[in-house]
C-alpha positions in Angstrom: -88.5 -91.6 -68.6 -86.4 -94.3 -68.6 -83.4 -94.3 -66.2 -81.8 -95.6 -69.5 -82.7 -92.6 -70.9 -81.9 -90.3 -68.6 -78.2 -91.6 -68.7 -78.0 -91.3 -71.7 -79.3 -87.5 -72.1 -76.7 -86.7 -69.3 -73.6 -88.9 -70.8 -73.6 -86.3 -74.2 -72.4 -83.2 -71.3 -69.2 -85.7 -70.0 -66.1 -85.5 -71.7 -65.0 -88.9 -72.7 -62.7 -89.8 -70.3 -64.6 -89.1 -67.2 -67.9 -91.0 -68.7 -67.2 -94.1 -66.7 -66.8 -92.3 -63.3 -69.6 -90.1 -64.2 -71.4 -94.2 -64.7 -70.2 -95.3 -61.3 -71.2 -92.6 -59.6 -74.8 -92.4 -61.3 -75.6 -96.2 -60.1 -74.5 -95.3 -57.0 -76.9 -92.5 -56.8 -79.6 -93.8 -58.3 -79.3 -97.4 -55.4 -78.4 -95.2 -52.1 -81.4 -92.9 -52.8 -83.2 -93.7 -55.0 -83.8 -97.4 -54.1 -83.2 -98.4 -58.1 -80.6 -101.3 -59.2 -79.0 -102.0 -62.0 -81.6 -104.4 -62.7 -84.4 -101.7 -63.1 -81.7 -99.8 -65.7 -81.8 -103.2 -68.0 -85.2 -103.8 -67.6 -86.3 -99.7 -68.9 -88.3 -98.9 -65.8 -89.5 -95.9 -64.9 -88.7 -93.4 -62.9 -91.5 -91.7 -61.2 -92.3 -87.9 -61.8 -91.3 -86.7 -58.6 -88.4 -89.0 -59.2 -87.5 -87.9 -61.9 -87.5 -84.3 -61.1 -85.0 -84.8 -58.1 -82.7 -87.2 -59.7 -82.3 -84.6 -62.9 -81.0 -81.6 -60.5 -79.3 -84.2 -58.3 -77.4 -85.6 -61.6 -76.6 -82.0 -62.3 -75.4 -81.2 -59.6 -72.8 -84.2 -59.5 -71.6 -83.0 -63.0 -70.4 -79.3 -61.5 -68.5 -81.2 -59.2 -70.8 -82.1 -55.6 -69.2 -85.1 -54.3 -72.2 -88.6 -54.8 -71.6 -88.8 -51.5 -72.3 -85.0 -50.4 -76.2 -85.5 -52.8 -76.5 -89.2 -51.4 -76.7 -87.7 -47.7 -74.4 -90.3 -46.3 -72.1 -93.2 -47.0 -71.4 -96.8 -45.2 -68.8 -97.3 -43.7 -67.5 -100.8 -42.0 -71.2 -101.6 -42.0 -72.1 -98.0 -40.9 -74.8 -95.5 -42.0 -72.5 -92.6 -41.8 -74.0 -89.1 -42.4 -71.5 -86.7 -45.0 -71.7 -83.4 -45.7 -69.2 -80.3 -45.7 -68.7 -79.9 -42.0 -66.3 -83.3 -41.9 -63.7 -85.5 -44.6 -65.8 -87.7 -46.9 -64.8 -91.5 -45.2 -62.0 -93.0 -47.8 -61.8 -96.4 -48.3 -58.2 -96.5 -46.7 -59.4 -95.2 -43.5 -62.1 -98.1 -43.7 -58.8 -100.4 -44.2 -57.3 -98.6 -41.3 -60.4 -99.7 -39.0 -59.4 -102.9 -40.1 -56.3 -103.1 -39.1 -57.2 -101.9 -36.0 -59.5 -104.9 -35.2 -57.1 -107.2 -36.1 -54.2 -105.9 -33.9 -56.7 -105.3 -31.2 -59.0 -107.5 -30.7 -59.3 -107.2 -27.0 -59.1 -103.6 -26.7 -61.0 -102.1 -23.8 -60.7 -98.7 -24.6 -59.8 -96.3 -27.4 -59.3 -93.0 -28.5 -60.1 -91.5 -32.2 -58.1 -88.0 -32.6 -59.2 -85.8 -35.3 -62.2 -87.8 -35.3 -64.7 -85.3 -38.3 -67.1 -87.2 -38.6 -66.8 -90.0 -36.5 -66.6 -92.3 -38.4 -63.5 -94.7 -37.1 -64.7 -93.9 -33.7 -67.7 -95.5 -34.4 -66.5 -98.3 -36.2 -64.5 -99.1 -32.9 -67.3 -98.6 -30.7 -68.7 -101.7 -32.6 -66.1 -104.0 -30.9 -64.8 -101.5 -27.9 -66.3 -100.4 -25.1 -65.4 -97.1 -24.4 -64.5 -95.2 -27.1 -63.1 -91.0 -27.1 -63.3 -88.9 -29.9 -61.4 -85.8 -30.3 -62.2 -83.2 -32.7 -61.8 -79.1 -32.6 -63.6 -78.3 -35.2 -67.2 -77.5 -34.0 -68.7 -78.2 -36.9 -67.2 -80.9 -37.2 -68.3 -82.0 -33.8 -71.6 -81.8 -34.5 -71.8 -83.8 -37.2 -69.8 -86.4 -35.4 -72.6 -86.3 -32.7 -75.3 -86.5 -35.0 -73.8 -89.6 -36.6 -73.5 -91.2 -33.0 -77.2 -90.3 -32.3 -77.9 -92.4 -36.0 -76.0 -95.3 -35.0 -77.1 -95.4 -31.6 -73.8 -95.6 -30.3 -71.9 -93.9 -26.8 -68.9 -92.0 -27.6 -67.5 -89.4 -25.2 -66.5 -86.6 -26.9 -63.9 -83.9 -26.2 -63.4 -80.5 -28.0 -60.2 -79.8 -28.2 -56.9 -79.0 -30.3 -55.3 -82.2 -31.1 -51.7 -79.5 -31.2 -52.4 -78.5 -27.4 -52.9 -81.8 -25.5 -54.0 -81.6 -22.2 -53.3 -83.7 -18.7 -56.7 -84.5 -18.2 -57.0 -86.2 -21.9 -57.5 -90.0 -21.2 -54.8 -92.3 -20.6 -54.1 -95.6 -20.1 -55.8 -96.4 -23.4 -55.2 -100.0 -25.4 -55.4 -98.2 -28.8 -55.3 -94.3 -30.6 -56.0 -93.8 -33.9 -55.9 -90.8 -35.8 -56.3 -90.4 -39.8 -55.3 -85.8 -38.9 -54.4 -83.5 -41.8 -51.4 -84.5 -43.6 -51.8 -83.2 -47.3 -48.9 -80.5 -47.8 -50.1 -77.1 -49.8 -47.8 -78.5 -52.4 -49.8 -81.5 -53.0 -53.0 -79.0 -54.0 -52.9 -79.2 -57.3 -52.9 -82.8 -57.8 -56.6 -83.3 -55.9 -59.6 -83.5 -57.2 -61.7 -80.2 -58.0 -64.6 -81.8 -55.9 -62.4 -82.2 -52.3 -61.6 -78.5 -52.8 -64.3 -77.1 -53.3 -66.5 -79.3 -51.4 -63.9 -80.8 -48.2 -62.5 -78.7 -45.1 -59.5 -77.7 -45.2 -58.7 -77.7 -41.8 -59.0 -81.6 -41.9 -57.0 -82.1 -45.4 -53.7 -79.2 -45.4 -51.1 -78.6 -42.9 -47.6 -76.2 -43.8 -45.0 -77.6 -46.3 -42.8 -76.9 -43.7 -44.2 -78.5 -41.2 -46.1 -81.7 -42.9 -45.8 -84.0 -39.6 -47.0 -81.0 -36.7 -49.8 -83.3 -36.3 -48.0 -86.3 -36.0 -45.1 -85.2 -33.2 -48.3 -84.3 -30.9 -49.8 -87.4 -31.4 -46.8 -89.5 -30.6 -45.7 -87.5 -27.4 -49.5 -87.8 -26.4 -49.6 -91.6 -26.9 -46.0 -92.1 -25.6 -47.7 -91.1 -22.1 -51.4 -92.1 -22.6 -50.9 -95.5 -23.9 -50.6 -98.6 -21.3 -48.3 -100.9 -21.8 -48.4 -103.1 -25.2 -50.7 -100.6 -26.8 -50.8 -99.5 -30.1 -50.7 -96.3 -32.1 -52.6 -96.5 -35.7 -52.1 -93.7 -37.7 -52.9 -92.9 -41.5 -50.1 -90.9 -43.4 -49.2 -89.1 -46.5 -48.2 -91.8 -48.6 -44.7 -89.9 -49.6 -44.0 -89.3 -46.0 -43.9 -92.3 -44.4 -40.2 -92.4 -43.7 -40.1 -89.3 -42.3 -43.5 -90.6 -40.4 -41.3 -93.4 -38.8 -38.3 -91.9 -37.7 -40.6 -89.3 -35.8 -42.2 -92.0 -34.4 -38.9 -94.2 -33.4 -38.1 -91.4 -31.3 -40.9 -92.4 -29.0 -41.6 -96.2 -29.7 -39.2 -99.3 -29.9 -40.9 -101.2 -32.7 -42.7 -99.2 -35.6 -43.8 -100.3 -38.9 -45.2 -98.3 -42.2 -48.0 -100.5 -44.4 -49.5 -99.8 -48.0 -53.1 -100.0 -48.3 -55.0 -101.6 -51.6 -53.7 -99.5 -54.2 -49.8 -100.1 -52.9 -49.4 -96.8 -51.6 -47.1 -96.7 -48.1 -50.5 -95.0 -46.3 -50.6 -96.5 -42.5 -48.0 -96.2 -39.6 -48.1 -98.5 -36.8 -46.5 -98.2 -33.6 -46.3 -100.8 -30.3 -45.6 -99.8 -27.4 -43.1 -101.9 -25.9 -41.6 -102.5 -22.7 -37.2 -102.1 -23.2 -35.5 -105.6 -22.5 -32.8 -105.3 -20.3 
């Protein structure tokens, strides 16, 4: 059976409004897991029998809402191969943008820490340019995935299993860079999220209580104020609806704070620079 015929069969099961998104994921799965290109599709290439059987099962899982990244088993993040599954969040394009901001603003950093590291995608991205990188994570499951990704990318990261909300005196100090993509989605925003996210990604890494939406940023800001050396940088991914609130919180600890938009035009990043007060 040709790839084109397979696609046509499965498209019959997809609602019209969802066909565009299905096609994008179809070709991503086809290329990343099975090694077939769009050219193979256009040339009416046949799928081998074993591949066809497995591909059909994967497409059924895709239709049922399983994330395509979980089906493939990994994703690309800043040129790195990152293993993904239900133990941690799937890295988003916005988080890759955060990595780019860190590289641009602190190209000469000697050390850094990634708080709430999850899959360790940010930590591993930083490690490409920074000699000493720490990564902190509370979830044992996520931490096991992070260690697997460090091994997969032949990268030496110093992992710390601890709770971000309970900073310890022995956490790293005199840092050039602190980065974090902590939980920031309020429970009231759940209804607007995709079903596959709610069903397949860890809620602990996503959600915060409606009455304490900045609880992680408060802990991070306090730690960063103490742990960053002069001219150090704090870079955060934030809830697009709470930019002003995050900025005001950070101003209690840092003199220079800015918000930045992501590629989709949403207020997504908060940047704080540790400066010595001018006399």
